[in-house]
C-alpha positions as CSV (number, residue, x, y, z in Angstrom):
1,M,7.9,-16.7,-5.7
2,I,5.4,-17.2,-2.7
3,R,2.2,-14.5,-2.8
4,E,0.4,-13.7,0.6
5,R,-3.4,-15.2,0.5
6,S,-5.7,-14.5,3.1
7,Y,-6.7,-16.9,5.4
8,N,-8.5,-15.6,9.2
9,G,-10.1,-19.2,10.0
10,I,-13.0,-18.9,12.0
11,P,-14.1,-16.5,14.8
12,G,-12.5,-17.8,18.0
13,L,-14.8,-16.6,20.9
14,P,-18.0,-18.9,19.4
15,M,-15.0,-21.7,19.4
16,L,-13.2,-20.9,22.6
17,F,-17.4,-21.0,24.4
18,G,-18.0,-23.9,22.3
19,L,-14.8,-26.2,23.6
20,L,-15.4,-25.2,27.1
21,A,-19.0,-26.2,27.4
22,I,-17.6,-29.5,26.0
23,D,-15.1,-29.6,28.4
24,A,-17.6,-28.8,31.2
25,G,-20.2,-31.4,29.8
26,M,-17.8,-33.9,29.3
27,V,-16.1,-33.6,33.0
28,W,-19.7,-34.1,34.5
29,M,-20.6,-36.8,31.8
30,L,-17.1,-38.5,33.7
31,Q,-18.1,-38.0,37.1
32,Q,-21.3,-39.5,36.4
33,S,-19.4,-42.6,34.6
34,I,-17.2,-43.4,37.1
35,R,-20.3,-43.2,39.8
36,S,-21.8,-45.5,37.8
37,H,-18.9,-47.6,37.0
38,A,-19.2,-47.8,33.4
39,A,-15.7,-48.2,32.0
40,G,-16.6,-47.5,28.2
41,L,-18.0,-44.2,29.6
42,I,-14.8,-43.1,31.2
43,V,-12.8,-43.8,28.3
44,L,-14.8,-41.9,26.2
45,S,-15.2,-38.7,28.6
46,A,-11.3,-38.6,29.0
47,L,-10.7,-38.5,25.4
48,L,-13.3,-36.4,24.8
49,I,-11.8,-33.8,27.4
50,A,-8.7,-34.8,25.9
51,L,-9.7,-33.6,22.3
52,A,-11.5,-30.3,23.4
53,T,-8.4,-29.2,25.3
54,F,-5.9,-30.1,22.8
55,L,-8.6,-28.1,20.2
56,T,-8.1,-24.9,22.2
57,A,-4.3,-24.8,21.0
58,G,-6.2,-23.8,17.6
59,L,-7.0,-20.3,19.4
60,F,-4.9,-17.5,18.5
61,M,-5.1,-13.5,18.9
62,V,-4.1,-11.0,15.8
63,N,-3.5,-7.3,16.9
64,P,-3.7,-4.4,14.9
65,N,-1.3,-3.8,12.2
66,E,-0.3,-7.6,12.6
67,G,-0.2,-10.8,10.5
68,K,-0.1,-14.5,11.4
69,V,1.4,-16.4,8.8
70,L,0.1,-19.8,9.0
71,Q,1.6,-23.2,8.3
72,L,0.6,-26.6,8.3
73,F,4.0,-28.9,8.3
74,G,6.2,-26.0,6.4
75,E,3.0,-25.6,3.9
76,Y,2.2,-21.8,3.1
77,R,-2.1,-21.6,4.2
78,G,-2.1,-18.2,4.4
79,T,-2.0,-14.9,6.5
80,A,-4.7,-13.9,9.0
81,K,-4.8,-10.1,9.3
82,L,-8.3,-9.8,10.9
83,Q,-7.8,-8.5,14.6
84,G,-9.2,-10.4,17.4
85,L,-9.9,-13.9,18.6
86,R,-9.4,-16.5,15.9
87,W,-9.0,-20.4,15.7
88,A,-7.4,-22.2,12.7
89,N,-6.2,-26.2,12.6
90,P,-4.2,-27.0,16.1
91,F,-1.3,-28.3,14.1
92,F,-0.8,-24.9,12.0
93,S,2.4,-23.1,12.9
94,K,1.7,-19.1,13.7
95,K,4.3,-17.0,12.8
96,K,3.7,-13.3,13.5
97,V,4.8,-10.4,11.4
98,S,4.1,-6.7,12.2
99,L,2.2,-4.4,9.6
100,R,3.2,-1.1,11.5
101,V,5.4,1.4,10.5
102,R,8.9,1.2,11.4
103,N,12.3,3.2,11.2
104,F,15.6,2.4,10.6
105,E,18.7,4.6,11.1
106,S,21.9,3.4,9.7
107,S,25.7,3.8,10.8
108,H,27.7,6.5,9.9
109,L,29.4,5.0,6.5
110,K,32.8,6.6,5.3
111,V,32.6,6.4,1.2
112,N,34.1,8.4,-1.4
113,D,31.6,10.6,-3.3
114,I,31.8,10.9,-7.4
115,D,34.7,12.7,-7.3
116,G,36.6,10.9,-4.6
117,N,36.6,12.9,-1.7
118,P,35.8,10.9,1.5
119,I,32.5,11.7,3.2
120,E,30.6,10.2,6.3
121,I,26.9,9.7,5.4
122,A,24.2,7.9,7.0
123,A,20.6,7.9,6.2
124,V,16.7,7.3,8.0
125,V,14.3,4.8,6.0
126,V,10.7,4.9,6.8
127,W,9.5,1.4,6.1
128,R,7.0,-1.6,6.7
129,V,6.1,-4.9,5.6
130,F,3.2,-5.1,3.4
131,E,3.5,-8.7,1.7
132,T,3.7,-11.1,4.4
133,A,4.3,-14.1,2.5
134,E,7.5,-12.5,1.0
135,A,8.7,-10.9,4.1
136,V,8.7,-14.5,5.8
137,F,10.0,-16.9,2.9
138,E,11.5,-15.2,-0.1
139,V,14.5,-13.4,2.6
140,D,15.8,-15.5,5.2
141,D,15.5,-12.4,7.9
142,Y,13.7,-9.4,6.5
143,E,14.7,-7.0,8.9
144,H,18.4,-7.9,8.7
145,Y,17.8,-8.0,4.9
146,V,16.0,-4.0,5.4
147,K,19.5,-2.9,6.9
148,V,21.6,-4.3,4.7
149,Q,19.7,-3.3,1.6
150,S,19.7,0.5,2.7
151,E,23.2,0.6,4.0
152,A,23.8,-0.8,0.4
153,A,21.8,1.5,-1.8
154,L,23.3,4.6,0.7
155,R,26.8,3.7,-0.5
156,N,26.1,3.5,-4.2
157,L,24.1,7.0,-3.8
158,A,26.9,8.7,-2.3
159,T,29.3,7.4,-5.3
160,S,26.7,9.1,-7.7
161,Y,26.9,12.4,-6.5
162,A,29.3,14.9,-5.3
163,Y,29.0,16.3,-2.2
164,D,28.8,20.2,-3.1
165,A,28.7,21.8,-6.3
166,H,28.7,25.8,-7.0
167,D,25.9,25.7,-9.7
168,D,22.6,24.5,-10.4
169,Q,23.1,22.3,-13.6
170,H,25.0,19.6,-11.1
171,V,23.2,18.1,-8.8
172,S,24.9,17.6,-4.9
173,L,24.9,15.8,-1.7
174,R,24.4,18.8,0.4
175,G,22.8,21.3,-1.9
176,H,20.0,19.5,-3.9
177,T,18.7,17.2,-0.7
178,G,15.3,16.4,-2.1
179,A,16.2,15.2,-5.2
180,V,19.1,13.2,-3.9
181,A,15.9,11.4,-1.2
182,D,14.0,10.7,-4.0
183,H,16.9,8.5,-5.8
184,L,17.8,7.1,-2.4
185,K,14.0,5.8,-1.7
186,R,13.8,4.4,-5.3
187,E,17.0,2.4,-5.0
188,I,16.1,1.3,-1.9
189,Q,12.5,0.3,-2.6
190,E,14.1,-1.7,-6.2
191,R,16.1,-3.3,-3.5
192,L,13.5,-4.5,-0.9
193,T,10.7,-5.3,-3.2
194,K,11.5,-8.9,-3.6
195,A,11.3,-9.0,0.7
196,G,7.6,-7.5,0.9
197,V,9.0,-4.0,2.1
198,E,7.5,-1.0,1.2
199,V,9.4,2.1,1.7
200,M,7.8,5.1,2.7
201,E,10.5,7.7,3.0
202,A,14.3,7.8,2.8
203,R,16.4,11.2,3.6
204,I,20.0,11.8,4.8
205,S,20.2,12.2,8.3
206,H,24.4,13.1,8.4
207,L,26.6,14.4,5.6
208,A,29.7,15.5,6.7
209,Y,33.8,15.2,5.0
210,A,35.7,12.8,6.8
211,P,38.2,14.4,9.4
212,E,41.2,13.8,7.9
213,I,40.6,16.2,5.0
214,A,37.5,18.1,7.0
215,A,40.1,21.2,7.0
216,A,41.5,21.3,3.6
217,M,38.3,20.6,2.2
218,L,36.5,23.6,4.0
219,Q,39.2,26.0,2.5
220,R,38.6,24.5,-1.0
221,Q,35.0,24.8,-0.5
222,Q,35.5,28.5,0.7
223,A,37.5,29.5,-2.3
224,G,35.2,27.9,-4.7
225,A,32.3,29.5,-3.3
226,I,34.3,32.7,-3.2
227,I,35.0,32.0,-7.1
228,A,31.5,31.1,-8.1
229,A,30.4,34.5,-6.4
230,R,32.5,36.5,-8.2
231,Q,31.3,35.0,-11.6
232,R,27.8,36.3,-10.0
233,I,29.2,39.7,-9.2
234,V,31.0,39.9,-12.6
235,E,28.0,38.9,-14.8
236,G,26.0,41.6,-13.2
237,A,28.2,44.5,-13.2
238,V,28.6,44.0,-16.8
239,G,24.8,43.8,-17.3
240,M,24.4,46.8,-15.2
241,V,27.3,48.8,-16.6
242,E,25.7,47.8,-20.5
243,M,22.2,49.2,-19.3
244,A,23.9,52.6,-17.7
245,L,25.6,53.0,-20.9
246,D,22.4,52.3,-22.9
247,M,20.3,54.6,-21.1
248,L,22.9,57.3,-21.0
249,S,22.7,57.2,-25.1
250,K,18.9,56.9,-25.4
251,K,18.3,60.0,-23.1
252,S,21.2,62.0,-24.6
253,I,22.1,63.1,-21.3
254,V,25.9,62.9,-22.0
255,Q,27.8,62.1,-25.2
256,L,30.9,60.1,-24.9
257,D,33.7,59.1,-26.5
258,E,35.5,55.5,-26.9
259,D,37.9,56.9,-24.3
260,R,35.2,58.3,-21.9
261,K,33.2,55.3,-21.8
262,A,36.4,53.1,-21.4
263,A,36.8,54.8,-18.2
264,M,32.9,55.4,-17.0
265,V,33.1,51.2,-17.6
266,S,36.4,51.1,-15.5
267,N,34.9,53.2,-12.6
268,L,31.7,51.3,-12.3
269,L,33.1,47.8,-12.8
270,V,35.9,48.9,-9.6
271,V,32.2,50.1,-7.8
272,L,30.5,47.1,-8.3
273,C,32.9,44.3,-8.3
274,G,34.9,45.5,-5.7
275,D,35.0,43.9,-2.1
276,R,35.1,47.3,0.0
277,N,33.5,50.5,0.1
278,T,35.2,52.8,-3.0
279,Q,36.5,56.4,-2.0
280,P,34.4,59.2,-4.7
281,V,36.5,61.8,-5.9
282,I,34.7,64.9,-7.0
283,N,35.7,66.6,-10.3
284,T,36.0,70.0,-10.3
285,G,36.8,70.4,-13.9
286,T,34.7,69.4,-16.8
287,I,34.9,65.9,-17.8
288,Y,38.2,66.4,-19.9
289,Q,39.7,67.8,-16.9
């Protein structure tokens, strides 16, 4: 595996001024040689002008948050990250690699969740190149690689969780966005490390049931939510009835036999668990009549 190493060359401005001075001097020398008909000096001046002009091809610009990968006849020599005008061997090839933070939004993918329900899902991935040598030499096209591997990781994530869950014990795509985002980020990072790419953030940007089952799954979701809510209501109602009977007994407010306790429990459960307002009935007699 090729690792990044630094190679910034030499400062470009002094080299540029030096080459311009050499060119100017050699042009003056060429003019004087032509006037004096000195053939040897004419050839020497022309060769030096050509050499100085050729050396200017070694000048290159490095912008902020940018790297230039330098190669000599296919051999990796280093990466220049020091911004400004630089100079290196004119035979070096220089490939620009952006180190800026970039966004990638996947297309809407249709996959099955862990329960086999078809869903549509998409994600936004924030990434940047941190290792230029791996990005250029370990994969064919690192931008395309980021796209393909991010979508593959997203598909794998969708098959690992259910779209929705009605309890806190099971992680779902819709109900636990933070945990799902962390899982997605880790999985994408594992796939992109070999390409020299750092994943800074990954989050689901679109999540829905597939259109062909959306209506049916909405009814199922509503029914499941009603059942889950009823379970919570019943658990709370039983606790409140138990507390009421215990407090009546401790404070000796009224003594109830088992039949009256059962009637009271029934009435309280109707009041607490009913989905409509109850109509009170006032008993004008005794508790037994």
